[in-house]
Every structure is written in C-alpha cells, then in structure tokens.
N, CA, C and O of each residue as an XYZ file, in Angstrom:
264
protein
N     -25.593    -11.298     10.280
C     -26.453    -11.389      9.112
C     -27.377    -12.592      9.263
O     -26.972    -13.653      9.738
N     -28.597    -12.405      8.858
C     -29.527    -13.519      8.900
C     -29.838    -13.996      7.482
O     -29.227    -13.539      6.516
N     -30.770    -14.897      7.370
C     -31.069    -15.500      6.072
C     -31.642    -14.487      5.090
O     -31.390    -14.576      3.889
N     -32.410    -13.523      5.594
C     -33.014    -12.532      4.708
C     -31.935    -11.658      4.063
O     -32.028    -11.324      2.882
N     -30.923    -11.294      4.833
C     -29.815    -10.510      4.290
C     -29.093    -11.268      3.189
O     -28.831    -10.731      2.113
N     -28.776    -12.525      3.473
C     -28.058    -13.331      2.494
C     -28.896    -13.568      1.246
O     -28.355    -13.610      0.141
N     -30.196    -13.723      1.404
C     -31.075    -13.909      0.260
C     -31.112    -12.649     -0.607
O     -31.059    -12.741     -1.833
N     -31.203    -11.483      0.017
C     -31.206    -10.234     -0.748
C     -29.889    -10.027     -1.487
O     -29.888     -9.581     -2.634
N     -28.787    -10.340     -0.853
C     -27.492    -10.196     -1.513
C     -27.372    -11.197     -2.660
O     -26.830    -10.862     -3.713
N     -27.866    -12.411     -2.472
C     -27.833    -13.412     -3.542
C     -28.696    -12.984     -4.725
O     -28.308    -13.178     -5.877
N     -29.857    -12.404     -4.450
C     -30.709    -11.889     -5.523
C     -30.006    -10.740     -6.247
O     -30.088    -10.626     -7.470
N     -29.323     -9.900     -5.491
C     -28.567     -8.809     -6.111
C     -27.460     -9.303     -7.017
O     -27.255     -8.758     -8.101
N     -26.747    -10.327     -6.586
C     -25.677    -10.895     -7.419
C     -26.273    -11.551     -8.662
O     -25.711    -11.442     -9.751
N     -27.405    -12.229     -8.503
C     -28.075    -12.827     -9.657
C     -28.510    -11.748    -10.647
O     -28.362    -11.927    -11.856
N     -29.041    -10.638    -10.155
C     -29.421     -9.530    -11.035
C     -28.195     -8.928    -11.726
O     -28.284     -8.507    -12.879
N     -27.058     -8.883    -11.035
C     -25.833     -8.396    -11.673
C     -25.426     -9.293    -12.835
O     -25.060     -8.806    -13.904
N     -25.490    -10.582    -12.625
C     -25.138    -11.518    -13.697
C     -26.091    -11.353    -14.876
O     -25.657    -11.301    -16.027
N     -27.383    -11.270    -14.593
C     -28.372    -11.091    -15.660
C     -28.141     -9.772    -16.384
O     -28.222     -9.714    -17.611
N     -27.856     -8.719    -15.636
C     -27.613     -7.411    -16.252
C     -26.398     -7.405    -17.154
O     -26.439     -6.848    -18.251
N     -25.312     -8.022    -16.701
C     -24.111     -8.053    -17.536
C     -24.297     -8.958    -18.750
O     -23.744     -8.675    -19.813
N     -25.071    -10.049    -18.614
C     -25.362    -10.881    -19.775
C     -26.223    -10.131    -20.791
O     -26.007    -10.250    -21.997
N     -27.190     -9.363    -20.311
C     -28.005     -8.545    -21.213
C     -27.159     -7.465    -21.881
O     -27.379     -7.132    -23.045
N     -26.213     -6.930    -21.162
C     -25.336     -5.894    -21.703
C     -24.442     -6.447    -22.806
O     -24.076     -5.721    -23.731
N     -24.091     -7.714    -22.716
C     -23.174     -8.319    -23.673
C     -23.866     -8.860    -24.921
O     -23.194     -9.260    -25.871
N     -25.189     -8.879    -24.934
C     -25.893     -9.482    -26.068
C     -26.008     -8.519    -27.237
O     -26.180     -7.313    -27.063
N     -25.908     -9.081    -28.419
C     -26.227     -8.383    -29.651
C     -25.380     -7.162    -29.959
O     -24.384     -6.886    -29.291
N     -25.800     -6.441    -30.986
C     -25.075     -5.224    -31.370
C     -25.289     -4.102    -30.354
O     -26.105     -4.215    -29.439
N     -24.549     -3.038    -30.537
C     -24.622     -1.931    -29.583
C     -25.971     -1.220    -29.630
O     -26.356     -0.576    -28.653
N     -26.694     -1.320    -30.738
C     -27.997     -0.645    -30.871
C     -29.149     -1.504    -30.354
O     -30.313     -1.125    -30.488
N     -28.838     -2.644    -29.773
C     -29.850     -3.542    -29.251
C     -30.591     -2.880    -28.086
O     -29.952     -2.404    -27.147
N     -31.944     -2.844    -28.131
C     -32.682     -2.191    -27.033
C     -32.456     -2.859    -25.673
O     -32.529     -2.199    -24.636
N     -32.184     -4.152    -25.678
C     -31.946     -4.828    -24.398
C     -30.657     -4.322    -23.778
O     -30.609     -4.064    -22.575
N     -29.613     -4.178    -24.580
C     -28.337     -3.723    -24.022
C     -28.323     -2.227    -23.760
O     -27.490     -1.745    -22.992
N     -29.230     -1.485    -24.382
C     -29.266     -0.038    -24.151
C     -30.177      0.381    -23.009
O     -29.906      1.384    -22.349
N     -31.245     -0.359    -22.761
C     -32.207      0.085    -21.748
C     -32.365     -0.896    -20.598
O     -32.270     -0.509    -19.433
N     -32.603     -2.154    -20.911
C     -32.900     -3.131    -19.862
C     -31.686     -3.396    -18.983
O     -31.788     -3.396    -17.756
N     -30.547     -3.620    -19.607
C     -29.336     -3.953    -18.842
C     -28.936     -2.843    -17.862
O     -28.672     -3.145    -16.698
N     -28.879     -1.568    -18.284
C     -28.534     -0.535    -17.296
C     -29.545     -0.413    -16.155
O     -29.169     -0.155    -15.011
N     -30.830     -0.600    -16.470
C     -31.838     -0.532    -15.409
C     -31.684     -1.669    -14.409
O     -31.801     -1.456    -13.203
N     -31.422     -2.873    -14.902
C     -31.234     -4.019    -14.018
C     -29.973     -3.839    -13.175
O     -29.980     -4.132    -11.979
N     -28.898     -3.361    -13.790
C     -27.651     -3.156    -13.049
C     -27.805     -2.070    -11.986
O     -27.318     -2.229    -10.866
N     -28.475     -0.974    -12.322
C     -28.701      0.085    -11.327
C     -29.579     -0.417    -10.187
O     -29.335     -0.091     -9.025
N     -30.589     -1.203    -10.510
C     -31.444     -1.766     -9.472
C     -30.639     -2.649     -8.526
O     -30.813     -2.589     -7.309
N     -29.761     -3.464     -9.092
C     -28.968     -4.364     -8.258
C     -27.961     -3.595     -7.413
O     -27.847     -3.828     -6.210
N     -27.218     -2.666     -8.053
C     -26.164     -1.939     -7.346
C     -26.697     -0.919     -6.338
O     -26.105     -0.734     -5.275
N     -27.797     -0.263     -6.658
C     -28.255      0.854     -5.838
C     -29.381      0.516     -4.870
O     -29.624      1.266     -3.925
N     -30.078     -0.606     -5.090
C     -31.217     -0.921     -4.233
C     -31.047     -2.272     -3.527
O     -31.035     -2.333     -2.297
N     -30.916     -3.341     -4.295
C     -31.000     -4.688     -3.729
C     -29.800     -5.012     -2.834
O     -29.979     -5.443     -1.694
N     -28.592     -4.811     -3.335
C     -27.404     -5.160     -2.539
C     -27.268     -4.262     -1.297
O     -27.013     -4.783     -0.211
N     -27.430     -2.930     -1.417
C     -27.388     -2.126     -0.173
C     -28.495     -2.489      0.810
O     -28.279     -2.458      2.021
N     -29.678     -2.831      0.302
C     -30.754     -3.248      1.183
C     -30.384     -4.537      1.909
O     -30.695     -4.703      3.089
N     -29.722     -5.445      1.204
C     -29.279     -6.684      1.829
C     -28.213     -6.461      2.889
O     -28.151     -7.193      3.876
N     -27.378     -5.457      2.687
C     -26.326     -5.162      3.664
C     -26.894     -4.428      4.878
O     -26.515     -4.721      6.012
N     -27.786     -3.492      4.652
C     -28.256     -2.619      5.721
C     -29.518     -3.091      6.433
O     -29.882     -2.522      7.462
N     -30.190     -4.104      5.922
C     -31.456     -4.564      6.505
C     -31.246     -5.098      7.913
O     -30.375     -5.932      8.163
N     -32.060     -4.597      8.816
C     -32.074     -5.120     10.181
C     -33.487     -5.592     10.463
O     -34.442     -4.824     10.343
N     -33.618     -6.831     10.831
C     -34.931     -7.399     11.130
C     -35.435     -6.916     12.476
O     -34.753     -6.190     13.200
N     -36.630     -7.335     12.783
C     -37.211     -6.984     14.076
C     -36.454     -7.703     15.178
O     -36.194     -8.903     15.091
N     -36.108     -6.961     16.205
C     -35.456     -7.577     17.366
C     -36.533     -7.909     18.382
O     -37.360     -7.069     18.737
N     -36.506     -9.140     18.837
C     -37.468     -9.557     19.847
C     -36.978     -9.104     21.212
O     -35.813     -9.292     21.561
N     -37.861     -8.517     21.965
C     -37.529     -8.070     23.315
C     -37.574     -9.277     24.245
O     -38.604     -9.946     24.337
N     -36.492     -9.559     24.923
C     -36.418    -10.737     25.778
C     -37.347    -10.619     26.987
O     -37.731    -11.631     27.573
N     -37.708     -9.403     27.360
C     -38.620     -9.222     28.480
C     -40.040     -9.641     28.128
O     -40.800    -10.063     28.999
N     -40.403     -9.525     26.843
C     -41.746     -9.909     26.416
C     -41.948    -11.421     26.414
O     -43.084    -11.889     26.496
N     -40.883    -12.176     26.325
C     -40.998    -13.624     26.238
C     -41.285    -14.264     27.599
O     -41.727    -15.412     27.661
N     -41.046    -13.555     28.655
C     -41.244    -14.124     29.998
C     -42.665    -13.991     30.459
O     -42.998    -14.418     31.564
C-alpha cells in the first residue's frame, strides 16, 4: 500500500464517522438523518474504502529508467 491508498481509506473512515454522527442527530424525521447520512455512509462503504483498497498506482518500468 502506498500513501494514496492510506489517504483514501482515511477519508473513507472520516466519512463513516461523519455519516454516523449525522445519523445520530435530532429526531427520526430529521432530513439530515434521513437523507444525508445514508448517502454519506453508502459513499464511504461502497466507493471510497473499496477504491482505497483496490487502487493500484502506475508502475514504473525499470527498463525505461536506464
């Protein structure tokens, strides 16, 4: 894993925390807990964290460096 992978996973974990905090706010009819929180959580679980795990950067060809 390189720095980009770890950064994407860290952003995903941060989005998870934000999503769960939004989910916990206010009454059950709160628009933030009904719409924003599920969208943020789905974005983190389905896009950002898997992208951080599966991302492969460009590999430099050692023959080109000579």
